[in-house]
N, C-alpha and C positions, 0 to 999 in steps of 0.2 A: 495471472488469475483469469479464469473464464467462468462464464455462467451457463449452466445447463438446466433445461426444463423438459418435462415430458408429460404426456397425457394418454390415458386409455379409458374409454368409457362409451357413452352413448351420445355425447354432444359432439358438435363439430370441433375438431381439435385445433384447427389453425388459429382462430381468434384467441384461444386460451394460451397457446404457445407464444404468439406475438406479444400479448400483454405481459406474459412472464418474462420474455426477453427484455422488454422495456424496463421492467422492475430490477432486472439483474444487470443492466447495462453498465453500471459502475464497475463491474468485474471485467469488462473488456470492451474494446471499441474498434478493433481492427477489421472485423468482419462478423457476419452472422449468417446463420442457415437453418433450414428446417427440413425434416424428412417426414413424409406422410405416406401411409398405405391407403389407397382409395378402395372403393367398393369392388372393383374388378381385380384387386390383388396387385396393382402396380405400386412399386416403391418409388416415389418421386422425391428427389433431393433438389432443393433450390438454395443457392448461396449468393451472397453479394459481398463485395468489399465495402467496408465502411460501417456506418451505424445501422441500427435495426431498421430505421426508416428507409434505407436503401433496399433492404430485403423486402420490405412491404411494397415498395414501388415495383420492384422486380416481379413480385408474385401477383400483381394485379391481373396479369393476363394468363396466369398459370392455373393448373388444376389443383386447387387446395382442398379437395374433398377428402374425407376420411375422419374416422373417430379414434384414430391412434396416430401418435406422432411424437417426435423428439425435436428439440431445437437448442441452438447454441449461440452464444455471443463470445467472441474470442479476443484474448490478449495474446499476441504472438509470442511464442517461445521457440519452437523448432519451425523454421521456415518463415520467410518474410510474409507480411500481411497482404494477402491477395485472394482472389476468388478461388484459385486452385487449392490453396492451403487452408481455406475456410472449412469449418465443420458443417454438417456431417460428412463423413467419408464413406464411400462405397468400398466393399470388398471387390476383388477382381471380377467376380461373376456378376456384380451388382445385385446379388441376392441379400446381402447384409448392409446395414448402414450403422455407423457409430458416431457418438459425440463423446468428448473427453475433456475433463479438467484435470490438469496435473502434468507431470513429466515422466516419460518412460526412459530411465537413465541408460538402459542397455539396448536401446532401440537399434543402434548401429549393428550390433552383433546379431540380433534377431533378423534385421533386414537383409544382412548378407546371407544368412542361412535360407531365408525365403527366396531370395533371388537365385540361389543355387537350385532351388526346386522349380524354377521357372516363373516365379511371380514377378510382375512388373509394377512399378509405382508411378503414380501421377503427381504426387505432392512431395514436399520436403519434410513432412511432419512425422513425428513419432506416433501419432494417432493412427495414421494409415497403416503403419506396421502392425499395430495391435489388431485391427480388424482383419487384415490379411492372415495374421497368425491364428485368429479364431476360425476363419474359414478353412485354412489348411488343416488345423487340428480336427475340425468336424469331418472333413472329407477323408483324411488319412486314418483317423481312429474309428470312423463310422459311428459317431456318437451324436446325441441330440445337442441342440444349441447351448443349453445350460451346462452340460458336461464339458463341451468344447471351451466355454468361457472359463470354467473352473480350471481346466488343464492349461489353458493359455496363460491365465493370470499367475499360475505357479511358476511360470518361466519369466515373469516380469519383475524387474527391479525398478522401483520408483514409486510415485504417487499417482493416484487416479481416482476420479469418480466418472463412471462411464454409463451410458445407456445404449442398447442395441436393439434394432428391429430386424426381423427376418420376414421377407415378403411371402415365404411359403407357410408362415404361421402368423397371419394378420391378427390373431387374438392374443398375442403375447408381447410383452415388453420386459426386457431383462436389464437390470442395472446392478452395479457393484461399486464398491469404494475401498480405498486405502489411502489415508493421509489427506484426502480432500473431502469436504463435507457433502453429505447427501441426505435428503430427508424425503420421506414418502408421505403423501397426504391421502387420507382414506375418506372418500365421499360415498354417496349413494350409488352403487353400481358403477363406480368410477375410481380411478387412482390418478395421483399426480406425483411427479418426482421433481426435485429442484435442488439447487445448491444451497438454498436456505428457504425459510418459510415465507419469504415475502411474496412469491407468486402463488402460494397455496392458500394463504389465510383468507383470501376472498371466498373460497369455495368450501372449506372445511376447517374445523378446529381440531381434528383428530389426525395425529401424525406419528410416524415411526422414525427415529433417528437411526440410520443405518450405521453399524459399527465397522471398524476396519476388517478387511478381508471377508466381508459378507456379500453374498449375491442375492438379489431380490428378483423373483419371477412374479409378474403381475398379469392376471387374466380377469376379465370381467365375469362376475358371478362366482368367483373362487376366492378363497382366502389368500392373503399374502403369504407366499412361499419364500422363506429365508433360510439359506444354507451358507456354510463357509466355503471357501475355495477348495477345502479338503473334504467337502460334502458332509459336514456335521450339521445336522438339523438344529435351527435356532427358533425359539419361541419369541415372536415379535412382542415388544412391549409398546402398547399404544398409549401415547400421551396426549393430553388435551391442551391446545394452545390457549393462553390467556386472551381476553378480549383486546388487551393492549399488546401489540406486537413488540413495542419497546421493552416491555418486561422480559419477554423471551430472549431478546437480543443481548440482555445484560450478561447472560451466560453465568449466573450465579454470583456475579460481583454486586456489591451494594450500590455502586454508581457506575454510569458509563465512563466517567473520567478515569476511574481506577482500572476498569477493564481495558480502556484504550492505552493507558500507561503500560499495562502488562502485555498488550499486544505488540509492542514495538519490536521485539526480536523478529516476530513473524512478518510484520508489515514492512520492515526494512528488507527482509529477505524477498518479499514479493516485489518491492520496489526495484530491487537489483536483478531479479530473475529475468532472463532473456536479455540483460544488458551487460552484466558481468558474467563472462563465460565460465564454464565449469572448472576450468584450470585456473581461474582467477588470475589471468595474466593479460586480460584485454577488456576494454569497455566499449560497447557499441550502442550509441544513441542515434536512432534514426533521424531525429530532429536536427542533430548536428551534422550527420553525414550527408543528409540531403541539402544542407545549406552551408556547407563547409566554408565556401569563399566569403560569405557574408561575415562570419566570425573571424576568419583569418585576416581579412582586410579592414576590420573595424578599427577606427581611430580611437573609439571610446565606447564603453558599455555603460548604459544607465539602467539601474535596477529600481523598479517602482513597486511599492507594496504598502500594506497597512498592518499595524499591530504585530502579531507574532511573525507573519510573513516578512515584515520589514527586518526583523531581527535575523531571520534566515538569510535575507539579502545582505546584511552586514557581514555575516560569516563568508558568504560567497565572494564579497569584495576582497577579503583577505586572500582567499584561495585563488581567484582569477588573476589578481595582480601578481601574486607569488609565482604561479605556474605559467601564466600566459603573457605576463608583462604588458597587459593592456590596462590603461587607466579606467577605473570604475568609480561611478557616482551612485550613491544609494539615496533614493528620494522617497519621502512620504507622498503617496499618490495625491492626497488631498491638497498638498502644497504645490506639487509639481504642475498640476493641471491649471492652477491659477496664477502662477508667477511669471508667465510669459517666458518659458524656458527656451534656450537656444538649442535647437535640435537639427542635426545635419543628416544628409542622406547616407553617410557612411557610419552612422551610429547604429548600434544594436540596443534595443530596449528590451529588457527582461522583466515581465510582469509575473508576480507571484501572488497566488490567491488559492486557498483551499477550496472554496466553493466555486470559483470561476465566475462569480456574480457580483463581486465587490464593486459598488458603483464608482467610487473614486478611481480605482485601478482601471476599470473599464474605460472611464472618460479619459484618463491619462494616456492609455495606449492608443485610443482613437485620435487624440491630439497628435501624438508622435507619428502615427501612421500617416496622417494628412501631410506631415512634413517630410515624408519619404523614409523614415527610419524602418529598420527591419524589426519585427515584433516577435519575440519568443516568449512563450508562457510556461510556467510551472503551476500546474493545477491538479486537483484530485478528482473533480467531478467531470466525467466524460460528457461532452456535448454541451457544456456550459457556455455562456456568452463570451468570456475572455478567450478561451481556446478557439472559438469560432471566428473571432475577430483577428486573432494572431496569425502570422504567416507560418509559424511552426511552433513546436513546443514539446513538452515532456509531461506525461501524466504520472503522478506519484503512486497511484494504485494502492492506497491504504484502506480503501473501503470507506463506508459512511462513518463520519466522525460526529457523534451525537453530542458529546459533551461540549458545552460552549467554549470552555478553555482549551485551546488547541494543544495537543501533546504529540500524538503519532503523526499528525500532519506536519508538524514542525521538523521532526527528525527525518521525515521522508523528503521534505523540501531541501534540508541541508544536504542529504545524501544525493539527491538529483543534481543540485547545483555543484557539489563537489565533483561528481562524475563529469559534468559539463566542463568544469575547469580543467580537469585532467585531460579530457579529450582535446580541448583547445591547446593546452600547453604541449601535449605530445605531438600534435600535428604541426604546430608552429616550430617545434624544435627548441623551445625555451625551457622544456622539462626533460631532463635526461631520462633515458630508457631505464636506468637503474632505479632512479627515484620513482618513476611511474610505476614499475612493477612492484616495488616495495609498498607503495600506498594502495594500489589496487588489491594486492593480496591482503593487506591489513584490513581494507574495507570489507572484504569477505568474512573477516573474523568478528566484525563489530556486532552482529546480532547475538552471538554467544556471549560476548563481553557485556552487552547490556543485560542479558539474563543473569549474569553474575552480580551486577549492580542491583537488580531488582531483588536479589536475595537478602538485601539489607532493609527491606520494607518494614519489617517488624521493629527493628531498632530505630528507624527514622520515626515511625509512629510513636514510639515510647518517648523519645526526647522532644518530639513536636509539642507535647503537652506543656512543656516548660515555657513556650513562647506565645501561648494564646493571650497573655496579658498585653503583649506589645502593641503599641499604636503606630510604631514606625520601624521600618527595616532599611538597612543599607546593603546592597549587593555590589561586590567588587570583583573585577577580573581584568586581565590584560590580554592583548593580542586577540587570538581567536576566541578567547573566553570572555572578553569584554561584552560582546552581544549576548552570551549566555547569562551573564549577570543581569542584563537588562531583561532578558526573557524570564529569568527566575522571579525578578521583582514584579513583572507584569502578571505572572501566574498568581502570585500572592495577592496582589491588588484585586484581580478579577474575582476570585472565589472566596477570599476571607475578609475582604474589605479593609485590610490593614494597609496603610500608606507604606509604599516601598519604592526605593529609587535604585537604579543600576548606574554605576559609575565606572569609568576606567580607574583602576587602583591608584595609579600615579596622581590622578586628579584630586584625590582625597585631601591632600595638603592644600589645595587651592579653594578651600571653603567647607566641604562636608565634614572635615575633621572636627569642626566646631560642635557638631551634633553628638560626637562620641561620648557615651556615658554608660553606666551600668544598666540603664533602661533601654539602651539602643542595641539590639542584636545586629551583628554584622556577618553576612555570609560572604566568604571569600572563596572564589573558584581558583585553586592553585595547583593544578597538575604540574608534575615535574617536566618542564619544557623550557623554551628559550628564555623567558623572563622570570624564571623561578626564584632566583636569589633576590630579585628586586621585590617581588610580591611577598616573600618572607619578611623583608624589612617593613613592608606596609603592615603586615600582621603584628609585628612587634610594636609599631607605632600605635596601633589600636589598643593592644594590651597595656601599654604604658599609660593609657588614659582610661583604664578599667573597662574597656569595651568587652562585650561577650561575643566570642568568635565561633562560628560554625564554618569549618573548612572542608572543602571538597578537594581531595588530594590523590596522588597516585598511590597504588598499593605499596606498602612497606615504607612510607614516608614517616620517619621517626622525628625529623626536625620540626615539622609543623605540629605533629602530635604533642610534643612537649609544651607548646605554648597556646594551642587552641583549646577551647572548652569542649568542643565536640568535633569529631573528625569522621568524614565519610570517604571511604576509599573507592577509587575506580581503577580498573586494569590500565596498565600502560598501553599506549598506542601512538601512532604518528600525531604530531602536533595539530595538523589540519583536521584530524578526526576526533580530537578530544571533545569538541562540543556535543557529539553524539552520545558520549558517555557522561559528561559532567552535568548535562541538563536533567538527567533522569533523577538524581537525588533532589534537585530543586523542584521538579514536578511533584514528587512524593511528599516533600516537606510542605509545599503549598496545600496539597490535598488534605494531608492529615490535620494541619492547623485549621483549615476550613471545617472539616468534619467535627473536630473537637469543639469548635465554636458554634456548631449547630447550623451552619450556613447551607444553603441550597447549592450543592457542588456543581450539579449538572446544569442548572438554570439560574445562575447568579442574577441578582437584581439589575435591572436597566440594561442588560446585555442581550444580544441576539447572536445566533451562530454566523449568519451571513448578513453583512450590512449592505443592503441593496438600494438604500436611499441615502442622501447626504445627511 
């Protein structure tokens, strides 16, 4: 995911673009760049590897004049993160400059054809192919820039949100989209473009949401010109932003939490993009590749986290120990930092935090770093404190998570940790190539399977009404799904204020079974995998004591259906990936119970999104 922003008007463009990049920086962190046309008609492109601040520093001594410009913050897909691959990209003549969010799937074929025409390429990106194609089309067909963009995009397979400048037309900014978001802001004799409304809302409340395969031509003093790539004229629909940007971002959902639950097919795709290759037969994590020896020589891995992130760490423990045969300990950060832990220089400490600012986790890794351990972080917010302190890491790239009860951040953390476990195991030789390929390919199918689970939302909403009376819940699971049971219980506690506890199913007989009654709902996570028959026995024990069972099972499971009160099916998958599916019904169940009870789902009492103090 990348962030794009553009401006054309009477103000100095550079400050607007830089501020916009900062607001979009969650979309990318690898590099940033800006293109400006100055008063003499020069098209200046400045780029820097790293955060937007690096670009600002680089530009301090540069000519940043101009009232028209485009800017980009990148999350690398095609080509490693460096200055050469950073956007904007020049055409070969350096007459055009482009920024791009998305992936051009047929770039290799297009590139080969352009090379036959004598074009040369400086970067490894699909984006440079696109700007070269536009210039070739313009020169070969003898057409204007808009027509050249239309013709070029007709040859493109993939997703894009683009913006293009032409130094021979310093009064024009052209943008287009397909599959990647793009919004146009309308000011007084000025226009803005961006990936979302965040960089725009400061300047105007009037926006146009560009639709797929539409091209926008912006000129100061003229109305917005929108046509399709086949040159069908469109009448722009101007919408007014609400004063609260958060209302706009809900996207029609009643709550951020529900929106974020339903975003998970996309957010997991985003988390894997650029890491799981298009053939779905290999995973490349730069944080692992660059520090391979530290993982391969680790005598122990310590995972430290809080809350939902701790549950993701428990799932990672199962995966790392199974695939990589390295002992793993999972620690609450708040306990780890105070109990005088034994930490060695050959330990790897993995910190998990959505915000990257969790105080206990930050303190825990600072302690571990002082003792010489290697620190690897799993975070969502680019540039936060925890990734800055860490030696390396992996961003989950799910975008802002506004709902206090974490949903999409959890599944992205589990995905990132599973990819890391697969990378370590494959490199160590403790995971066979056959098993590695099978899991990687199945991982690529998970977003579609989550979408199928979300199709049961209405049914879950209907039977959730039955359980609003409850004062207590028990959640049970085994193996990989024991942490899922704990996560489901946490979600219910957080937003509905119903007391709930997650247990390993086999531990029920060691105390919790005393609580079973008709008034005690029991949620059992029971996909058909290694311990299936044993957990069926646990369900029978509950029913013998008149407990009410909600079971999450694999599709087609008739055995559990006969004995459970309510059954929610999830598609079959590899055992290590089942948490990514089985957690979805538990998120929905907690959400609907809380809504029916009239609770504030997005801002539950006494809770904050990021715990930055003890």
